[in-house]
N, C-alpha and C positions, 0 to 999 in steps of 0.2 A: 674390948675394954672399955669404949665410948657407947656401946650399943644402946643401953638403957637411957642416958642422957639424951640421945639423939631421937630415940622413940619417943620420949617425953617432950621434947622440943617440937617434933613434928606433929603430934597430938596438938600441942597448944597452938601452932600456926594453923594447922587446920580448922580448929576452933574459933580463931580470931578471923580468918577466911570467911566463914561462914557467918560470923556476925557482921563483918562489914558488908558483904554482899547484902544480907537481910535488910541493914539499915539503908544501903544505898537503894534498894529496890522498893523499898516502902516510902523512902522519902521523908520518914519521920526520925529525924537526928538533928543534934546540934553539930554545928561546923567543928567546933572545939573537939568535941566526943570523937567522931570521926577521924580527925586529924591525929588525935593521941592513939587510937586503935591502929591506924595505919602505920605509925611511928613504929609501935610496939610490935606490929607483924614484920618490919622490916628488920627491926632489932633481932627479933626471933631467926629470921631468914639469914642474917649475918651470923649469929651465934652457931646455927646448923652448918654453915659453909665452914666455919674454922673448925668445928668438932669432926665434921666429916675428912676434912683434910689431916687433922691430927690421926685420926683413925687410920687413914691411907698411910699415911706416913709411919705408923706404929707396925700395920701389918706388912708393909713394904721392909722394915727394919728387921721383924721376925723372920721373914723368908730369906733375907741377905743372912742372918745369924743361922740359920738352919743349914743354908749352902755351905758356909764355911766350916760347919762343924763335921758336914760328912766327909 
């Protein structure tokens, strides 16, 4: 149910990881810009955790429903 959204957020998180790592390695960045990217990355991680939790709950509920229908 949430698979596509999770996949999209994971890709966005990886892209931000790469961008942050590159900036930190080169040392060519503005502190504010790096701080904003890191906050965005944390926000994505939080959204991912919430969606994965919802997905787990959805799957668990589906399994429970199947068990009661049998």
